[in-house]
C-alpha positions in Angstrom: 24.5 -23.0 1.0 23.3 -23.0 -2.8 19.5 -23.5 -3.9 19.1 -23.7 -7.5 15.8 -21.9 -8.2 16.2 -21.8 -12.3 13.4 -24.3 -12.7 10.8 -22.4 -10.8 9.1 -20.4 -13.4 5.5 -19.6 -14.5 4.2 -19.6 -17.8 1.7 -16.7 -18.3 -1.2 -17.9 -20.5 -3.3 -15.0 -20.3 -3.6 -13.0 -23.4 -5.2 -9.5 -22.2 -4.1 -6.2 -23.8 -4.9 -2.6 -23.3 -7.7 -2.3 -25.8 -9.1 0.6 -24.2 -6.4 3.1 -22.5 -8.0 5.9 -20.5 -6.3 9.3 -20.4 -6.2 9.1 -16.6 -4.6 6.0 -14.9 -7.1 6.2 -11.9 -9.7 4.7 -14.3 -7.6 1.7 -15.1 -6.5 1.2 -11.6 -9.9 1.2 -10.3 -11.0 -1.2 -13.3 -8.1 -3.8 -12.2 -8.6 -3.2 -8.2 -12.4 -3.9 -8.7 -11.6 -6.9 -11.1 -9.6 -8.6 -8.3 -12.5 -8.0 -5.7 -15.0 -9.7 -8.1 -12.6 -12.7 -8.8 -12.1 -13.2 -4.7 -15.8 -13.1 -4.5 -16.5 -15.5 -7.2 -14.1 -18.0 -5.6 -14.8 -17.2 -2.1 -11.2 -16.4 -1.6 -10.5 -13.8 1.6 -7.0 -12.3 0.5 -5.9 -9.0 1.1 -6.5 -7.3 -2.3 -5.4 -3.9 -1.0 -2.1 -5.3 0.3 0.6 -3.2 -1.2 4.3 -3.0 -0.8 5.7 0.4 0.6 9.3 1.7 -0.3 11.1 4.3 1.4 14.6 5.6 1.8 16.0 4.8 5.1 18.3 6.8 7.6 21.2 5.1 5.7 20.4 6.0 2.5 19.1 2.8 1.4 15.5 1.3 0.4 13.3 0.0 2.8 10.2 -2.1 1.7 7.1 -3.3 3.7 3.6 -4.5 3.2 1.0 -1.9 4.3 -2.9 -1.9 3.5 -4.5 0.7 1.2 -7.6 2.1 2.7 -8.9 4.6 0.1 -8.2 5.9 -3.4 -9.4 8.6 -5.6 -8.0 11.0 -8.5 -6.3 12.6 -5.4 -3.9 9.6 -4.4 -3.7 6.4 -2.4 -4.3 6.7 1.3 -2.7 4.4 4.1 -2.5 4.7 7.8 0.5 3.9 10.2 2.4 5.3 13.2 4.0 8.5 12.2 7.0 7.8 14.6 7.8 4.3 12.9 10.7 4.0 10.9 8.5 4.5 7.8 7.0 7.5 9.3 10.4 8.9 9.8 11.8 8.0 6.5 8.8 9.3 4.7 9.3 12.9 6.6 13.0 12.6 5.7 12.3 11.7 1.9 8.5 12.1 1.1 8.8 10.4 -2.3 7.8 6.7 -2.2 7.1 3.8 -4.2 4.0 1.4 -3.9 3.5 -1.8 -5.5 0.6 -4.3 -6.2 1.0 -7.8 -7.5 -2.2 -10.0 -7.8 -1.0 -13.5 -9.1 -4.5 -15.0 -10.4 -4.6 -12.2 -13.1 -0.8 -12.0 -13.4 -1.1 -8.1 -13.1 1.3 -5.7 -11.3 0.8 -2.1 -10.6 4.0 0.3 -9.6 3.0 4.0 -8.4 5.6 6.7 -7.6 4.4 9.5 -5.8 4.9 12.1 -3.1 3.5 11.4 0.5 1.8 13.8 2.7 -0.1 13.7 5.9 -3.9 13.7 5.9 -5.9 16.3 7.8 -6.5 15.5 11.3 -10.1 15.4 11.1 -9.8 12.6 8.5 -7.3 10.5 10.5 -9.7 10.8 13.4 -12.7 9.6 11.4 -10.9 6.7 10.0 -9.4 5.5 13.6 -13.2 5.8 15.1 -14.1 3.2 12.3 -11.5 0.7 13.6 -12.1 -2.2 15.8 -11.4 -1.6 19.6 -8.7 -4.0 19.6 -7.1 -2.1 16.6 -7.2 1.1 18.5 -6.0 -0.2 21.5 -2.9 -2.0 19.8 -2.2 1.7 18.5 -1.6 3.2 22.0 0.0 -0.4 23.2 2.9 -0.3 20.4 5.7 2.3 19.7 6.2 0.7 16.2 9.7 -0.1 15.4 11.1 0.5 18.9 12.7 -2.4 20.6 10.9 -4.2 23.3 12.2 -6.8 25.9 9.8 -9.5 24.7 6.3 -10.3 23.6 4.8 -10.3 27.3 6.2 -6.6 27.7 3.6 -5.7 24.6 0.7 -7.7 26.4 1.0 -6.0 29.2 0.8 -2.5 27.7 -2.3 -3.6 25.7 -4.0 -4.6 28.9 -3.2 -1.2 30.7 -4.4 0.6 27.9 -7.3 -1.6 28.0 -8.1 -0.7 31.7 -7.4 3.0 31.0 -10.0 3.1 28.3 -12.6 1.1 29.9 -16.0 2.3 29.4 -14.2 5.4 27.4 -14.2 6.4 24.0 -10.5 5.6 22.5 -9.1 8.8 21.1 -6.5 8.7 18.4 -3.0 8.6 19.5 -1.4 11.9 18.2 1.6 9.8 16.8 -0.7 7.7 14.6 -2.7 8.6 11.3 -3.0 8.7 7.4 -0.9 9.6 4.6 -1.9 10.3 1.1 0.5 9.4 -2.1 0.1 11.8 -4.8 1.2 10.0 -7.7 3.4 11.3 -10.6 4.2 8.0 -12.3 2.0 5.0 -12.5 2.9 1.4 -14.6 0.6 -1.1 -15.2 2.0 -4.7 -16.0 0.2 -7.7 -17.4 1.9 -10.9 -17.7 1.9 -12.5 -21.2 3.1 -15.7 -23.0 6.7 -16.0 -24.1 7.5 -13.2 -21.5 6.0 -10.4 -24.0 4.6 -9.0 -21.0 2.3 -5.7 -21.7 3.6 -2.7 -19.9 2.2 0.8 -20.0 3.2 3.6 -17.9 1.6 7.1 -17.2 3.5 10.2 -16.4 2.2 13.3 -15.1 3.4 16.6 -16.4 3.8 20.0 -14.9 0.5 21.0 -16.6 -1.3 18.1 -14.5 -1.8 16.1 -18.1 -1.1 12.5 -17.8 1.1 11.3 -20.7 0.8 7.3 -21.6 3.3 5.1 -23.2 3.8 1.6 -23.7 7.2 0.0 -22.8 9.0 -3.1 -23.8 8.5 -6.0 -21.3 
């Protein structure tokens, strides 16, 4: 089967440029991220602005990409939570360098982040787990992420089992579930432009913890 997609293209019309380039990429990230939130509120849109792709290196040496949710960011890095025993958790343990990517269609913007991943402190993971909805907490106990199951009914039964177990009790965080922080060493900002003359700005962290910024060809 051959499906020709050559006519599917978008003509980027926005002419946003990097008028003010901050020394630290986190300021630009925050500006873009908060702008996406404002656009959604203004247009009454409920999409996950914090959805990002997470790419890791799998057991076979090949790349693996999936969507996860950014839960916190600061100058220290980008935080997300997952099952430590999942395929991504194992991949991170074996090769902690990862790549994060955001794409926001309404503003024609993309951010690519390369960094080194490490586990959050237990206290931090506990604090976040306690804020999760009860249903999500129970799901963390019910699912051994990335393992084979017989069918969906098997999963539903485990959910009911843990619901009964924790009835009238505080749901504690499973030892195999928690947070990671990605400490970046390279961040690229991409802004779609007319005629495919896109704007690209890349920050590279040097050994002295100083960010070097350069513009790239589209």
